[in-house]
C-alpha positions as CSV (number, residue, x, y, z in Angstrom):
1,A,53.9,95.6,52.5
2,V,49.9,94.7,52.5
3,Y,50.2,93.4,56.1
4,F,52.0,97.0,57.7
5,G,49.7,98.9,55.6
6,I,46.7,96.9,57.7
7,V,48.8,97.2,60.7
8,S,49.2,101.9,60.3
9,V,45.5,101.8,60.0
10,C,45.3,99.6,63.1
11,S,47.5,101.6,64.8
12,F,45.8,104.7,63.8
13,L,42.0,103.7,64.6
14,G,43.9,102.5,68.3
15,D,45.8,105.1,69.2
16,Y,44.1,107.8,67.3
17,V,40.5,107.8,66.4
18,Y,38.9,105.1,68.8
19,C,41.8,106.4,72.1
20,Y,39.6,107.5,74.4
21,H,36.3,107.1,72.6
22,P,34.4,105.0,75.8
23,N,32.3,102.8,72.7
24,P,34.6,101.6,70.0
25,P,32.6,99.4,67.4
26,L,35.3,97.6,67.1
27,P,38.6,97.0,70.3
28,F,40.7,98.8,68.2
29,G,43.6,98.8,70.8
30,T,43.1,94.6,71.4
31,I,43.7,94.4,67.8
32,D,46.0,97.3,67.3
33,I,48.1,94.8,70.0
34,W,47.6,91.9,68.2
35,T,48.5,93.4,64.5
36,A,51.8,95.3,65.3
37,T,53.1,91.8,67.0
38,G,52.7,90.1,64.2
39,G,54.8,93.2,62.6
40,V,57.1,92.5,65.4
41,V,57.3,88.9,64.2
42,I,57.6,89.3,60.4
43,A,60.4,92.1,61.3
44,F,62.1,89.2,63.5
45,L,62.1,86.6,61.1
46,V,63.7,89.2,58.4
47,I,66.3,89.4,60.4
48,V,67.2,86.2,61.0
49,I,66.6,84.3,56.7
50,N,68.3,87.3,55.0
51,P,72.2,86.0,54.7
52,W,73.8,89.7,56.4
53,S,77.0,89.8,57.9
54,L,76.9,88.9,60.9
55,M,77.4,92.6,62.4
56,V,74.4,93.9,60.4
57,Q,72.2,90.9,62.1
58,L,73.6,91.8,65.5
59,M,72.8,95.6,64.7
60,N,69.7,95.2,63.6
61,M,68.4,93.1,66.9
62,G,69.8,95.6,68.4
63,M,67.3,98.2,66.5
64,L,64.4,95.5,66.7
65,A,65.6,95.6,71.3
66,C,65.2,99.8,70.9
67,A,62.1,99.5,69.5
68,M,60.6,97.3,72.1
69,F,62.3,99.3,75.1
70,L,60.4,102.2,73.5
71,I,56.8,100.3,73.9
72,A,57.5,99.0,76.6
73,R,58.2,102.4,77.8
74,S,55.0,103.7,76.4
75,R,53.3,101.0,77.9
76,K,54.4,102.1,81.6
77,A,53.5,105.8,81.3
78,D,51.7,107.5,83.8
79,N,49.4,110.0,82.1
80,A,47.7,110.2,78.3
81,E,50.2,113.2,77.8
82,Q,53.6,110.9,78.8
83,W,52.1,108.1,76.7
84,R,51.5,110.1,73.6
85,M,54.6,111.2,73.6
86,R,56.5,108.0,74.2
87,H,53.9,106.3,71.9
88,C,55.0,108.3,69.2
89,T,58.8,107.6,69.8
90,W,58.2,104.0,69.9
91,H,56.1,105.1,66.0
92,L,58.6,106.7,64.7
93,F,61.2,104.5,65.4
94,A,59.8,101.3,64.5
95,G,58.7,103.1,61.3
96,L,62.5,103.9,60.7
97,T,63.7,100.5,61.9
98,L,61.2,98.5,59.4
99,A,61.9,100.8,56.6
100,W,65.7,100.2,57.1
101,L,65.0,96.8,57.2
102,Y,63.1,96.4,54.3
103,A,65.7,99.0,52.3
104,Q,68.6,96.5,53.0
105,E,66.9,93.3,52.1
106,Y,65.5,95.2,48.4
107,M,68.6,96.2,47.8
108,L,70.2,92.6,49.2
109,H,67.1,90.7,46.6
110,R,68.1,93.4,43.8
111,Q,71.7,92.6,44.5
112,L,72.7,96.3,44.5
113,I,74.7,95.3,47.5
114,P,75.8,91.8,47.1
115,Q,76.2,89.1,50.2
116,H,80.5,89.4,49.5
117,E,80.3,92.7,50.0
118,M,78.6,93.7,52.8
119,W,79.2,96.6,55.1
120,W,81.0,94.6,58.0
121,P,82.9,91.4,56.8
122,L,81.5,89.1,59.6
């Protein structure tokens, strides 16, 4: 949770505060890219490490793939307005995906959803 707080701050500074600033105090765009990449790696590990059923694993991987598609799409924007819309979509989807992953992890570890009673039995 602390790491994703850091990611959020770096993202806010890189994408909003210093996005069009000619001389930012630090290269927040680069810092944002690297911290967000670390976040994707952590999300991937959360998916792979947890003992979820195959269907849940595939659904989570699909959500992660959609998030990766959205960030790639935002990077191919033709103008600033298009980038803003696409990048906001990426942040919304990635944030919801992370919230879903951690809600699953929390429920699994608290045994609110026992391993043998997953949504899909595969």
